KOLTI-385280 format. One line per field, with one value per residue (C-alpha): residue number from 1; residue in three letters; x, y, z. Coordinates in pm, 1 decimal, decimal comma. Layout:
KOLTI-385280
pos <- c(NUM  ...)
code <- c(ALA  ...)
u <- c(X  ...)
v <- c(Y  ...)
w <- c(Z  ...)
END
This chain:
KOLTI-385280
pos <- c(1  2  3  4  5  6  7  8  9  10  11  12  13  14  15  16  17  18  19  20  21  22  23  24  25  26  27  28  29  30  31  32  33  34  35  36  37  38  39  40  41  42  43  44  45  46  47  48  49  50  51  52  53  54  55  56  57  58  59  60  61  62  63  64  65  66  67  68  69  70  71  72  73  74  75  76  77  78  79  80  81  82  83  84  85  86  87  88  89  90  91  92  93  94  95  96  97  98  99  100  101  102  103  104  105  106  107  108  109  110  111  112  113  114  115  116  117  118  119  120  121  122  123  124  125  126  127  128  129  130  131  132  133  134  135  136  137  138  139  140  141  142  143  144  145  146  147  148  149  150  151  152  153  154  155  156  157  158  159  160  161  162  163  164  165  166  167  168  169  170  171  172  173  174  175  176  177  178  179  180  181  182  183  184  185  186  187  188  189  190  191  192  193  194  195  196  197  198  199  200  201  202  203  204  205  206  207  208  209  210  211  212  213  214  215  216  217  218  219  220  221  222  223  224  225  226  227  228  229  230  231  232  233  234  235  236  237  238  239  240  241  242  243  244  245  246  247  248  249  250  251  252  253  254  255  256  257  258  259  260  261  262  263  264  265  266  267  268  269  270  271  272  273  274  275  276  277  278  279  280  281  282  283  284  285  286  287  288  289  290  291  292  293  294  295  296  297  298  299  300  301  302  303  304  305  306  307  308  309  310  311  312  313  314  315  316  317  318  319  320  321  322  323  324  325  326  327  328  329  330  331  332  333  334  335  336  337  338  339  340  341  342  343  344  345  346  347  348  349  350  351  352  353  354  355  356  357  358  359  360  361  362  363  364  365  366  367  368  369  370  371  372  373  374  375  376  377  378  379  380  381  382  383  384  385  386  387  388  389)
code <- c(UNK  UNK  UNK  UNK  UNK  UNK  UNK  UNK  UNK  UNK  UNK  UNK  UNK  UNK  UNK  UNK  UNK  UNK  UNK  UNK  UNK  UNK  UNK  UNK  UNK  UNK  UNK  UNK  UNK  UNK  UNK  UNK  UNK  UNK  UNK  UNK  UNK  UNK  UNK  UNK  UNK  UNK  UNK  UNK  UNK  UNK  UNK  UNK  UNK  UNK  UNK  UNK  UNK  UNK  UNK  UNK  UNK  UNK  UNK  UNK  UNK  UNK  UNK  UNK  UNK  UNK  UNK  UNK  UNK  UNK  UNK  UNK  UNK  UNK  UNK  UNK  UNK  UNK  UNK  UNK  UNK  UNK  UNK  UNK  UNK  UNK  UNK  UNK  UNK  UNK  UNK  UNK  UNK  UNK  UNK  UNK  UNK  UNK  UNK  UNK  UNK  UNK  UNK  UNK  UNK  UNK  UNK  UNK  UNK  UNK  UNK  UNK  UNK  UNK  UNK  UNK  UNK  UNK  UNK  UNK  UNK  UNK  UNK  UNK  UNK  UNK  UNK  UNK  UNK  UNK  UNK  UNK  UNK  UNK  UNK  UNK  UNK  UNK  UNK  UNK  UNK  UNK  UNK  UNK  UNK  UNK  UNK  UNK  UNK  UNK  UNK  UNK  UNK  UNK  UNK  UNK  UNK  UNK  UNK  UNK  UNK  UNK  UNK  UNK  UNK  UNK  UNK  UNK  UNK  UNK  UNK  UNK  UNK  UNK  UNK  UNK  UNK  UNK  UNK  UNK  UNK  UNK  UNK  UNK  UNK  UNK  UNK  UNK  UNK  UNK  UNK  UNK  UNK  UNK  UNK  UNK  UNK  UNK  UNK  UNK  UNK  UNK  UNK  UNK  UNK  UNK  UNK  UNK  UNK  UNK  UNK  UNK  UNK  UNK  UNK  UNK  UNK  UNK  UNK  UNK  UNK  UNK  UNK  UNK  UNK  UNK  UNK  UNK  UNK  UNK  UNK  UNK  UNK  UNK  UNK  UNK  UNK  UNK  UNK  UNK  UNK  UNK  UNK  UNK  UNK  UNK  UNK  UNK  UNK  UNK  UNK  UNK  UNK  UNK  UNK  UNK  UNK  UNK  UNK  UNK  UNK  UNK  UNK  UNK  UNK  UNK  UNK  UNK  UNK  UNK  UNK  UNK  UNK  UNK  UNK  UNK  UNK  UNK  UNK  UNK  UNK  UNK  UNK  UNK  UNK  UNK  UNK  UNK  UNK  UNK  UNK  UNK  UNK  UNK  UNK  UNK  UNK  UNK  UNK  UNK  UNK  UNK  UNK  UNK  UNK  UNK  UNK  UNK  UNK  UNK  UNK  UNK  UNK  UNK  UNK  UNK  UNK  UNK  UNK  UNK  UNK  UNK  UNK  UNK  UNK  UNK  UNK  UNK  UNK  UNK  UNK  UNK  UNK  UNK  UNK  UNK  UNK  UNK  UNK  UNK  UNK  UNK  UNK  UNK  UNK  UNK  UNK  UNK  UNK  UNK  UNK  UNK  UNK  UNK  UNK  UNK  UNK  UNK  UNK  UNK  UNK  UNK  UNK  UNK  UNK  UNK  UNK  UNK  UNK  UNK  UNK  UNK  UNK  UNK  UNK  UNK  UNK  UNK  UNK  UNK  UNK  UNK  UNK  UNK  UNK  UNK  UNK  UNK  UNK)
u <- c(2,2  109,6  12,8  102,3  74,3  54,5  128,3  195,5  75,7  -237,9  -131,7  152,5  -22,0  -137,3  -454,3  -256,3  -42,0  -320,1  -513,5  -201,2  -92,3  -471,5  -466,6  -87,4  -81,7  -501,9  -479,6  -790,0  -814,0  -917,3  -930,3  -1117,8  -1322,9  -1484,4  -1526,6  -1716,0  -1981,3  -2016,3  -2087,0  -2301,6  -2485,4  -2582,8  -2659,7  -2466,6  -2448,1  -2048,1  -2227,2  -2511,7  -2269,1  -1997,3  -2325,0  -2473,3  -2113,5  -2049,7  -2381,1  -2329,1  -1969,9  -1721,2  -1428,1  -1523,5  -1312,9  -1036,8  -1237,5  -1458,4  -1208,9  -1031,1  -1379,5  -1438,7  -1073,7  -1013,7  -1428,1  -1294,0  -981,0  -1155,9  -1462,2  -1125,0  -965,6  -904,5  -740,3  -368,5  -271,6  -421,0  -320,3  -412,2  -490,3  -589,6  -470,4  -309,5  -319,4  -165,1  109,4  -154,0  -339,0  16,1  38,8  -328,6  -288,5  32,4  -161,5  -480,5  -197,5  -60,9  -380,1  -469,0  -99,6  -27,2  221,4  207,6  565,1  586,4  539,3  552,2  570,3  563,7  736,2  675,9  699,6  471,8  501,7  482,2  172,6  7,6  84,9  -54,9  -384,2  -424,2  -416,2  -645,3  -904,6  -925,0  -1059,6  -1215,1  -1431,4  -1340,8  -1422,9  -1159,5  -872,5  -818,6  -508,8  -680,6  -779,9  -449,4  -240,3  -454,2  -437,0  -106,2  -10,7  -260,2  -72,7  292,5  171,8  9,7  189,8  554,9  514,7  344,5  671,1  944,0  700,3  794,1  1140,6  1241,2  1126,9  1274,4  982,8  986,2  1019,0  1024,0  960,0  1028,9  755,0  916,4  975,2  763,2  443,2  589,7  915,1  795,0  540,8  884,0  1039,9  742,3  796,3  1146,2  1052,4  762,8  981,9  1238,2  961,4  895,6  1160,7  1231,9  908,6  917,7  951,7  695,0  648,2  452,3  546,6  271,1  264,6  179,2  411,6  706,2  688,8  996,7  928,6  1134,3  1468,8  1356,0  1231,5  1610,0  1752,2  1494,2  1528,6  1943,5  1947,4  1712,0  1792,1  1459,2  1359,0  1225,0  946,5  828,7  536,2  659,8  1025,9  912,7  660,6  916,6  1130,7  849,2  781,0  1162,8  1216,7  903,8  732,8  370,5  304,4  501,7  342,2  12,5  78,8  270,0  10,8  -118,2  199,0  396,7  52,4  86,1  -250,0  -314,2  -277,5  -497,5  -435,9  -390,1  -94,3  26,9  -43,5  107,6  438,4  462,7  404,4  671,9  898,7  832,6  870,8  1178,4  1306,8  1606,0  1762,0  1596,1  1406,6  1099,4  965,9  941,0  643,7  622,6  336,7  160,9  -148,4  -202,5  -616,2  -819,4  -843,8  -491,4  -484,3  -699,0  -493,1  -156,9  -295,9  -385,9  -37,3  128,8  -85,2  10,8  358,6  234,9  297,0  139,6  177,0  428,1  432,0  280,7  451,3  305,5  525,6  295,8  427,1  220,7  31,1  294,5  590,0  458,9  459,4  776,2  957,2  783,3  863,7  1238,1  1219,7  1047,9  1300,5  1592,9  1428,5  1578,2  1195,8  1004,4  780,8  479,4  678,0  749,4  469,9  224,5  -74,1  63,8  160,3  -127,2  -324,3  -98,0  -172,2  -608,6  -553,4  -354,4  -582,4  -885,7  -754,8  -488,1  -614,8  -854,5  -594,6  -435,9  -812,1  -849,1  -460,8  -549,9  -875,2  -652,4  -259,9  -102,4  1,7  325,6  284,9  636,3  714,4  855,1  978,9  1229,5  1615,3  1643,0  1876,2  1596,7  1303,9  1518,6  1594,0  1230,1  1119,8  1373,5  1218,3  909,6  978,3  1184,9  942,6  751,5  1029,2  1259,8  1467,7  1585,5  1756,2)
v <- c(19,4  330,1  626,2  992,8  1333,4  1600,1  1974,6  2307,5  2652,7  2777,1  2788,5  2581,1  2322,7  2049,2  1968,4  1941,8  1674,8  1487,8  1409,2  1257,6  1067,0  927,3  826,0  658,5  485,6  406,5  592,1  656,2  1071,6  1192,3  1556,2  1647,1  1902,1  1648,3  1371,6  1628,9  1750,5  1379,1  1301,9  1618,9  1505,3  1175,0  1246,2  999,6  1043,6  1208,1  1427,8  1525,3  1661,7  1830,3  2015,7  2099,5  2247,6  2428,3  2592,9  2716,7  2875,1  2651,6  2395,4  2039,7  1848,5  1635,8  1356,4  1373,9  1376,2  1092,9  895,8  1013,1  928,3  555,4  476,8  621,5  386,3  72,0  65,6  120,5  -194,0  -251,1  19,6  68,2  329,8  695,0  1032,8  1294,0  1649,8  1932,5  1657,0  1656,3  2035,1  2062,5  1877,9  1751,4  1596,0  1423,7  1235,5  1147,8  1026,7  824,3  613,2  596,4  429,0  215,4  80,3  -20,3  -221,1  30,8  375,4  714,0  699,4  1006,4  1355,8  1559,1  1923,0  2134,8  2452,2  2801,8  3111,4  3371,1  3615,8  3336,7  3212,2  3529,0  3589,6  3246,7  3324,0  3671,5  3552,0  3237,3  3446,6  3687,0  3387,6  3138,7  3419,0  3278,6  3541,9  3370,1  3463,9  3807,8  3964,4  4013,6  3680,1  3572,3  3675,0  3531,2  3217,9  3163,8  3314,9  3025,8  2802,4  2907,4  2872,4  2564,6  2360,1  2463,4  2204,7  1967,4  1966,1  1951,8  1659,9  1432,1  1557,3  1398,4  1090,4  1108,0  1134,3  1494,3  1530,8  1938,4  1951,6  2275,1  2400,7  2729,0  2454,9  2394,9  2157,3  1834,3  1872,0  1883,8  1576,3  1418,3  1506,5  1348,7  1077,7  992,1  1056,8  800,6  541,7  569,4  493,3  172,4  41,8  -8,1  -202,2  -565,3  -765,9  -1035,8  -1296,0  -1580,1  -1872,4  -2059,9  -2418,0  -2710,0  -2996,2  -3003,6  -2673,1  -2613,8  -2355,3  -2533,5  -2465,4  -2102,7  -2011,6  -2091,0  -1867,9  -1643,3  -1543,3  -1540,8  -1300,4  -1082,3  -1136,5  -1290,9  -1561,0  -1865,1  -2015,8  -2368,7  -2535,0  -2893,7  -2818,4  -2705,0  -2944,3  -3248,1  -3073,8  -3078,2  -3418,4  -3547,6  -3359,7  -3536,7  -3238,6  -3224,6  -3094,1  -3293,8  -3646,0  -3492,8  -3427,2  -3744,3  -3929,0  -3676,6  -3542,1  -3844,3  -3917,5  -3545,9  -3410,9  -3101,3  -3045,6  -2860,3  -2456,4  -2493,6  -2695,8  -2477,6  -2113,5  -2089,8  -2278,9  -1945,3  -1675,2  -1816,4  -1879,1  -1467,2  -1362,9  -1475,5  -1368,6  -1124,2  -907,3  -975,1  -781,0  -981,1  -1322,3  -1584,7  -1816,5  -2188,7  -2393,4  -2131,8  -2023,4  -2382,3  -2302,2  -2002,8  -1948,4  -1964,6  -1664,5  -1468,9  -1616,5  -1466,8  -1106,3  -1119,1  -1230,2  -974,3  -682,3  -770,6  -685,0  -345,4  -519,1  -734,1  -940,3  -738,4  -990,6  -1376,4  -1589,5  -1869,8  -2117,5  -2284,8  -2640,4  -2881,1  -3167,4  -3426,3  -3237,8  -3204,3  -3572,4  -3671,8  -3455,8  -3590,5  -3909,0  -3848,1  -3746,2  -4032,7  -4270,5  -4015,6  -4060,9  -3700,0  -3594,6  -3634,9  -3851,0  -3777,0  -3851,9  -4171,9  -4317,6  -4236,2  -4301,4  -3995,1  -3760,5  -3799,9  -3704,9  -3401,1  -3244,0  -3330,2  -3119,9  -2856,5  -2842,2  -2809,5  -2610,4  -2400,8  -2306,5  -2112,0  -1895,8  -1835,3  -1700,2  -1491,0  -1308,2  -1250,9  -1040,9  -866,2  -842,4  -860,6  -1235,0  -1269,2  -1608,1  -1741,6  -2093,7  -2344,6  -2508,4  -2309,9  -2369,5  -2297,1  -2003,7  -1848,3  -1929,5  -1739,2  -1452,6  -1401,2  -1439,7  -1200,8  -952,2  -1029,0  -922,7  -593,9  -479,5  -296,8  -289,4  -0,7  14,4  -384,0  -336,0)
w <- c(22,5  -96,7  142,3  38,9  189,8  -65,4  122,8  -51,1  -13,5  -220,4  -569,8  -549,2  -799,8  -543,3  -773,6  -1106,9  -903,5  -708,0  -1033,3  -1161,9  -843,9  -814,0  -1238,2  -1216,7  -902,6  -839,7  -501,7  -321,4  -315,6  92,9  130,9  489,7  286,2  51,7  302,6  555,7  302,2  182,2  501,1  598,3  279,1  342,1  669,5  888,1  1262,8  1253,4  931,7  1134,4  1402,9  1179,8  1041,7  1393,1  1437,2  1195,6  1212,7  1518,0  1359,8  1519,0  1413,8  1328,2  1607,8  1535,2  1699,3  1371,1  1111,8  1241,4  1273,2  902,3  754,1  953,2  802,1  427,2  484,6  602,9  352,6  77,6  174,0  -216,9  -268,3  -386,7  -129,2  -41,1  -122,0  184,4  74,8  341,2  656,3  869,2  889,1  1270,5  1461,2  1681,2  1303,7  1229,1  1553,7  1496,0  1134,6  1247,0  1545,6  1281,1  1001,9  1316,8  1407,4  1015,1  968,4  775,7  724,0  610,4  306,2  259,7  261,6  -59,3  -19,2  -343,5  -216,7  -375,8  -223,9  -95,1  -354,0  -634,2  -474,3  -441,1  -791,5  -932,1  -722,7  -848,8  -1219,2  -1118,3  -972,0  -1290,3  -1470,1  -1208,6  -1059,2  -706,2  -387,8  -226,9  -469,4  -357,4  -232,0  124,0  175,4  -48,0  244,6  542,4  390,6  358,0  684,9  830,5  603,0  702,3  1096,3  1095,9  851,8  894,1  1238,1  1023,0  789,0  1073,8  1247,3  914,3  907,5  1195,3  1073,3  737,8  531,0  450,1  70,1  -92,4  -454,2  -605,8  -694,1  -953,4  -1200,4  -1517,4  -1426,3  -1592,0  -1409,1  -1092,9  -1173,9  -1278,5  -950,1  -737,8  -955,8  -865,7  -447,3  -543,6  -738,9  -460,8  -228,5  -392,6  -382,5  -46,9  -35,2  -35,6  -389,6  -297,6  -586,5  -654,8  -807,5  -1005,2  -1241,6  -1267,2  -1099,2  -1338,2  -1432,5  -1346,3  -1027,9  -793,2  -1016,2  -1128,5  -767,6  -638,1  -878,8  -892,9  -472,4  -514,0  -800,1  -641,9  -209,4  -173,4  102,1  -66,6  58,8  -76,6  67,2  33,5  152,9  472,3  537,3  439,7  691,7  964,5  886,2  873,3  1240,8  1312,8  1484,7  1620,4  1342,2  1146,6  1248,8  1204,3  852,7  751,1  601,7  413,5  284,0  174,3  -34,6  -200,3  -58,4  50,1  405,5  577,2  646,6  998,5  947,7  651,9  775,7  1146,4  894,2  637,2  882,1  1113,7  815,1  728,5  1085,2  1079,2  806,6  861,7  572,9  264,2  -0,9  13,0  -57,8  -306,3  -288,3  -442,9  -342,1  -174,7  -218,9  -360,9  -318,8  -368,0  47,3  63,2  -190,1  80,7  403,1  172,2  116,0  494,8  627,7  382,8  506,9  853,3  735,2  558,7  221,7  -67,5  -393,6  -635,4  -943,5  -1048,2  -1260,2  -1447,3  -1622,4  -1849,2  -1993,1  -2191,4  -2007,2  -2194,9  -2112,8  -1731,4  -1758,1  -1921,4  -1641,2  -1378,5  -1462,7  -1524,9  -1148,5  -1009,3  -1161,5  -1024,5  -657,0  -621,4  -567,6  -222,6  -123,8  -325,7  -668,9  -580,3  -791,4  -1122,7  -952,8  -713,4  -963,4  -1150,3  -834,3  -813,1  -1152,5  -1124,4  -749,2  -937,6  -1197,7  -958,9  -654,3  -814,8  -1086,9  -947,8  -745,4  -1115,5  -1230,6  -930,4  -995,0  -1379,3  -1239,3  -997,0  -1186,8  -1481,8  -1458,5  -1664,3  -1852,1  -1919,4  -2135,9  -1955,0  -2175,9  -2308,5  -2227,3  -1805,3  -1880,4  -2156,5  -1900,4  -1609,1  -1877,1  -1955,9  -1576,8  -1518,2  -1788,6  -1641,0  -1258,3  -1394,7  -1570,8  -1364,0  -1115,8  -1290,3  -969,2  -975,0  -1314,7)
END
């Protein structure tokens, strides 16, 4: 999730840049003024309270504002992130937003301040007033707004400077240059986020080989469900004993056993740049579980890659592996292999359909040479992550 606060004095060009950011990064726009008007218009309980306060000439309290913002965020769980405009306006509100982000298991990634000196802001607003017919675009009102911005906003900027997420942008530059500077900040910020790759394909498609190579190249923790389960069986752990028979017959292991092992693997990973998942999620339910696990770590899936191999070639590869004695217990006979292929078709293909509706899934020809498959996988990963190149 990408959360941005956009600042700038009146006339800095926030409106133009907000429109760009919303479209480019698919962010949900949060303007406290717009949200208040919506609550009042919809006659919600919070809207009625706000309307009563405004009618008496008062200012809507932070308590009401934060509830409205929290409701808006929780009502849009599938958003890529949020763009805050007009909040936080004060030092106290900055603390409020920080607490709210913690409660919602996320964070404010950056505060971008479009900086324009007072005289330039006034000049721009007066020019705008000549064509906009806005009553607030006159010299006296403009200077009052500028004083208010300086008095209330500077402490907020200091708050985020101390947290090292404040980024000043020269608003005197051309609009396209300002946009590019903002893009540079966000690209750098996105590069800090975990790279999480889900590798999907039938047994025998080469996921194991490619998974190890990908994890090594990009510094990812390689999470292969089968290997984790095999380790538990060999250790003779309580979980291993309970799932031994199912595992050795190539059956899907109940989520109550798999999920804690995956969570533990993620929790114990140190100094990694992300995770590569092979064999998980194996069902539609597990795909939702993975979404939740990653969200707990303020992260999400970055890329989904499907290795596509013809069924006859899959059988040939799995038969070779069976005879080599290098496979896992469920590779030991043809009946188990066929069962695994059928279970993948019935349980994992729905996962792929879900991902194709949410992401641009990269389909890679898994029948090419190992080197070419790896090269094509890397190109697919880097196509949406320029910082990896």
